[in-house]
LOLOZA-696729 format. One record per residue (C-alpha): residue number from 1; residue in three letters; x, y, z. Coordinates in steps of 0.2 Angstrom, whole numbers, plus 5000, padded with zeros to 4 digits. Each point is the difference from the previous one (the first is absolute). Layout:
<atoms>
(atom NUM, ala, (X, Y, Z)),
...
</atoms>
This chain:
<atoms>
(atom 1, met, (4937, 5020, 5116)),
(atom 2, ala, (5010, 4984, 4999)),
(atom 3, ala, (5019, 5001, 4998)),
(atom 4, pro, (5006, 4997, 4983)),
(atom 5, arg, (5003, 4981, 4996)),
(atom 6, tyr, (5017, 5002, 4992)),
(atom 7, ala, (5015, 5009, 5007)),
(atom 8, tyr, (5019, 4999, 4996)),
(atom 9, glu, (5002, 4984, 5010)),
(atom 10, asp, (4988, 4991, 4989)),
(atom 11, phe, (5012, 5001, 4985)),
(atom 12, arg, (5016, 4989, 4999)),
(atom 13, pro, (5012, 4998, 4986)),
(atom 14, gly, (4995, 4985, 4990)),
(atom 15, asp, (4981, 5002, 5004)),
(atom 16, arg, (4990, 4998, 4984)),
(atom 17, asp, (4981, 5002, 4996)),
(atom 18, asp, (4989, 4998, 4985)),
(atom 19, tyr, (4984, 5010, 4999)),
(atom 20, gly, (4988, 5011, 4989)),
(atom 21, gly, (4990, 4996, 4986)),
(atom 22, leu, (4994, 5016, 4991)),
(atom 23, val, (4994, 4999, 4983)),
(atom 24, val, (5005, 5015, 4988)),
(atom 25, glu, (4985, 5007, 4993)),
(atom 26, arg, (5001, 5008, 4982)),
(atom 27, asp, (4989, 5016, 5006)),
(atom 28, glu, (5011, 5002, 5015)),
(atom 29, met, (5016, 4999, 4989)),
(atom 30, leu, (4993, 5013, 4988)),
(atom 31, ala, (4995, 5012, 5015)),
(atom 32, phe, (5017, 4998, 5008)),
(atom 33, ala, (5009, 5004, 4984)),
(atom 34, arg, (4989, 5015, 4996)),
(atom 35, glu, (5004, 5008, 5017)),
(atom 36, phe, (5018, 4994, 5004)),
(atom 37, asp, (5009, 4993, 4985)),
(atom 38, pro, (4992, 5006, 4983)),
(atom 39, gln, (5012, 4991, 4989)),
(atom 40, pro, (4992, 4993, 4984)),
(atom 41, met, (5002, 4981, 5004)),
(atom 42, his, (4990, 5003, 5016)),
(atom 43, leu, (4986, 5010, 4993)),
(atom 44, ser, (4992, 4991, 4985)),
(atom 45, glu, (5001, 4983, 4991)),
(atom 46, glu, (5002, 5010, 4984)),
(atom 47, ala, (5015, 5010, 5006)),
(atom 48, ala, (5007, 4985, 5009)),
(atom 49, arg, (5000, 4990, 4983)),
(atom 50, ala, (5013, 5012, 4994)),
(atom 51, ser, (5011, 4998, 5015)),
(atom 52, met, (5015, 4988, 5003)),
(atom 53, leu, (4988, 4987, 5009)),
(atom 54, gly, (4986, 5002, 4987)),
(atom 55, glu, (4986, 4999, 5014)),
(atom 56, leu, (4993, 5010, 5014)),
(atom 57, ile, (5010, 4997, 5016)),
(atom 58, ala, (4998, 5008, 5018)),
(atom 59, ser, (5012, 5013, 5005)),
(atom 60, gly, (5014, 4993, 5011)),
(atom 61, trp, (4995, 5014, 5013)),
(atom 62, gln, (4983, 4992, 5001)),
(atom 63, thr, (5008, 4983, 5003)),
(atom 64, ala, (5011, 5008, 5014)),
(atom 65, ala, (4984, 5008, 5007)),
(atom 66, leu, (4991, 4983, 5000)),
(atom 67, leu, (5015, 4993, 5009)),
(atom 68, met, (4997, 5013, 5014)),
(atom 69, arg, (4982, 4996, 5000)),
(atom 70, met, (5003, 4981, 5003)),
(atom 71, asn, (5013, 5004, 5013)),
(atom 72, cys, (4988, 5011, 5009)),
(atom 73, asp, (4986, 4987, 4999)),
(atom 74, arg, (5012, 4986, 5006)),
(atom 75, trp, (5009, 5008, 5014)),
(atom 76, leu, (5006, 5018, 4998)),
(atom 77, ala, (4984, 5009, 5006)),
(atom 78, asp, (5000, 4990, 5016)),
(atom 79, ser, (5018, 5003, 5005)),
(atom 80, thr, (5011, 5013, 5009)),
(atom 81, ser, (5007, 5006, 4983)),
(atom 82, gln, (5007, 5017, 5001)),
(atom 83, gly, (5003, 5001, 4981)),
(atom 84, ser, (5013, 4995, 4987)),
(atom 85, leu, (5018, 5006, 5000)),
(atom 86, gly, (4999, 4999, 4981)),
(atom 87, val, (5001, 4987, 4986)),
(atom 88, asp, (5017, 4992, 4997)),
(atom 89, ser, (4995, 4992, 4983)),
(atom 90, leu, (4984, 4999, 4990)),
(atom 91, glu, (5000, 4989, 4984)),
(atom 92, trp, (4985, 4998, 4988)),
(atom 93, leu, (5004, 4983, 4993)),
(atom 94, arg, (4985, 4995, 4989)),
(atom 95, pro, (4984, 5010, 4994)),
(atom 96, val, (4984, 4999, 5010)),
(atom 97, arg, (4984, 4998, 4990)),
(atom 98, ala, (4982, 5002, 5003)),
(atom 99, gly, (4993, 4984, 5008)),
(atom 100, asp, (5017, 4996, 5008)),
(atom 101, arg, (4998, 4993, 5018)),
(atom 102, leu, (5015, 5007, 5011)),
(atom 103, ser, (5007, 4994, 5016)),
(atom 104, val, (5015, 5004, 5011)),
(atom 105, arg, (5014, 4989, 5006)),
(atom 106, ser, (5010, 5009, 5014)),
(atom 107, glu, (5016, 4997, 5009)),
(atom 108, val, (5008, 5008, 5014)),
(atom 109, leu, (5018, 5003, 4995)),
(atom 110, ala, (5007, 5009, 5016)),
(atom 111, ala, (4994, 5007, 5016)),
(atom 112, arg, (5009, 5012, 5013)),
(atom 113, val, (4996, 5011, 5014)),
(atom 114, ser, (5003, 5018, 4996)),
(atom 115, ala, (5016, 5007, 5007)),
(atom 116, ser, (4994, 5017, 5002)),
(atom 117, arg, (4982, 4996, 5006)),
(atom 118, pro, (5000, 4983, 5009)),
(atom 119, asp, (4981, 5001, 5002)),
(atom 120, arg, (4998, 4995, 4982)),
(atom 121, gly, (5008, 4987, 4988)),
(atom 122, ile, (5003, 5000, 4981)),
(atom 123, val, (4995, 4985, 4990)),
(atom 124, thr, (5006, 4998, 4982)),
(atom 125, phe, (4988, 4990, 4989)),
(atom 126, arg, (5000, 4993, 4982)),
(atom 127, phe, (4983, 5000, 4992)),
(atom 128, glu, (4996, 4990, 4984)),
(atom 129, val, (4983, 5003, 4991)),
(atom 130, leu, (4995, 4984, 4991)),
(atom 131, asn, (4987, 4998, 4986)),
(atom 132, gln, (4988, 4985, 4999)),
(atom 133, asn, (5014, 4990, 4991)),
(atom 134, gly, (5012, 5002, 5014)),
(atom 135, glu, (5011, 5012, 4990)),
(atom 136, thr, (5008, 5015, 5009)),
(atom 137, val, (4993, 5016, 4993)),
(atom 138, leu, (5008, 5012, 5013)),
(atom 139, arg, (5014, 4999, 5013)),
(atom 140, gln, (5002, 5013, 5014)),
(atom 141, thr, (5013, 5001, 5014)),
(atom 142, gly, (5001, 5012, 5014)),
(atom 143, pro, (4999, 5004, 5018)),
(atom 144, ile, (4985, 5004, 5011)),
(atom 145, met, (5001, 5007, 5018)),
(atom 146, phe, (4989, 4992, 5013)),
(atom 147, gly, (4997, 5004, 5018)),
(atom 148, arg, (5006, 4987, 5013)),
(atom 149, arg, (4989, 4991, 5012)),
(atom 150, asp, (5013, 5001, 5013)),
(atom 151, ala, (5004, 5019, 4997)),
(atom 152, glu, (4998, 5004, 5018)),
(atom 153, ala, (5014, 4988, 5005)),
(atom 154, ala, (5011, 5008, 4986)),
</atoms>
């Protein structure tokens, strides 16, 4: 098995990337809502019409899950990631509707070698999920821990 393509050393503050392109399907929105977020505005058009937005929208948690999917597809699944240390902030800025095409804009905000475990590093990212109009629908910031390529030297 080949070594992961991305390791701690591949992420430097200021690095930016744009990727993704998932279309939010109505049936998937409804299925996600039924299982994980059964609020009326996510479950049916009729119930959604009575909500603040007046239309069916995706759960924000589904949008966050789609961000994870796009991150995995682009780089995370082929990395030395050892998991997230949490989420510093998560903002839902605009509703996501059926048919929206979502993409990601990522930026590395900080990177440092772990003081207690020098065989790994911690990279802090800002992820913005954009719709087809370039509008930010979700913003998430937080650290991810990665193994280092030069861990044996550490």
